[in-house]
ROSE-4610 file (N, C-alpha, C; in Angstrom, 1 decimal, always signed):
// ROSE-4610
residu = [M/M/M/M/M/M/V/V/V/Q/Q/Q/L/L/L/M/M/M/Q/Q/Q/E/E/E/A/A/A/L/L/L/I/I/I/E/E/E/V/V/V/G/G/G/G/G/G/Q/Q/Q/D/D/D/Y/Y/Y/D/D/D/Y/Y/Y/W/W/W/Q/Q/Q/L/L/L/E/E/E/L/L/L/Q/Q/Q]
num = [1/1/1/2/2/2/3/3/3/4/4/4/5/5/5/6/6/6/7/7/7/8/8/8/9/9/9/10/10/10/11/11/11/12/12/12/13/13/13/14/14/14/15/15/15/16/16/16/17/17/17/18/18/18/19/19/19/20/20/20/21/21/21/22/22/22/23/23/23/24/24/24/25/25/25/26/26/26]
x = [-10.9/-9.3/-8.6/-8.7/-7.8/-8.2/-9.3/-9.8/-9.1/-9.3/-8.6/-7.0/-6.4/-4.8/-4.6/-5.6/-5.5/-5.6/-6.6/-6.7/-5.6/-5.2/-3.8/-2.8/-2.6/-1.6/-1.7/-2.8/-3.4/-3.1/-3.2/-2.7/-1.6/-0.3/+1.0/+1.6/+0.8/+1.3/+1.0/-0.3/-1.0/-1.9/-2.4/-3.7/-3.0/-1.5/-1.2/-1.5/-1.6/-1.5/-3.2/-4.1/-5.5/-6.3/-5.6/-6.1/-5.8/-4.2/-3.8/-4.6/-5.1/-5.6/-7.3/-7.9/-9.2/-9.1/-8.0/-8.0/-7.7/-6.9/-6.5/-8.1/-8.9/-10.3/-11.1/-11.3/-12.0/-11.1]
y = [+8.7/+8.5/+7.7/+8.3/+7.6/+6.2/+5.6/+4.4/+3.6/+4.3/+3.3/+3.1/+4.1/+4.0/+3.1/+2.9/+1.9/+0.6/+0.2/-0.9/-1.5/-0.4/-0.8/-1.3/-0.7/-0.7/-2.3/-2.9/-4.0/-5.3/-4.8/-5.8/-5.9/-5.3/-5.1/-5.5/-5.7/-6.4/-7.7/-8.1/-9.3/-9.3/-8.4/-8.3/-8.3/-8.7/-8.8/-7.6/-6.6/-5.3/-4.6/-6.0/-5.4/-4.9/-5.7/-5.4/-4.0/-3.7/-2.3/-1.0/-1.4/-0.4/-0.1/-1.4/-1.4/-0.4/-0.6/+0.2/+1.7/+2.0/+3.4/+4.0/+3.0/+3.8/+4.1/+3.0/+3.3/+4.5]
z = [-6.6/-7.1/-5.9/-4.6/-3.5/-3.6/-4.0/-4.3/-4.9/-6.4/-7.2/-7.4/-6.3/-6.2/-5.2/-4.2/-3.3/-3.8/-4.7/-5.2/-6.1/-7.1/-7.8/-6.9/-5.4/-4.5/-4.0/-4.0/-3.2/-4.0/-5.5/-6.4/-6.5/-6.5/-6.5/-5.4/-4.2/-2.9/-2.8/-3.4/-3.5/-2.6/-2.0/-1.0/+0.4/+0.7/+2.1/+2.9/+2.4/+3.4/+3.2/+2.6/+2.7/+4.0/+5.2/+6.1/+7.0/+6.5/+6.5/+6.4/+4.5/+3.9/+4.9/+5.2/+5.8/+6.9/+7.8/+9.0/+8.8/+7.4/+6.9/+6.8/+5.7/+5.6/+6.9/+7.6/+8.9/+9.6]
């Protein structure tokens, strides 16, 4: 579920916070 929510969030921000999410996952 979390992954789906994060993917939707990435689409909303246009992928600008992609690196941020990557860091959070690690």
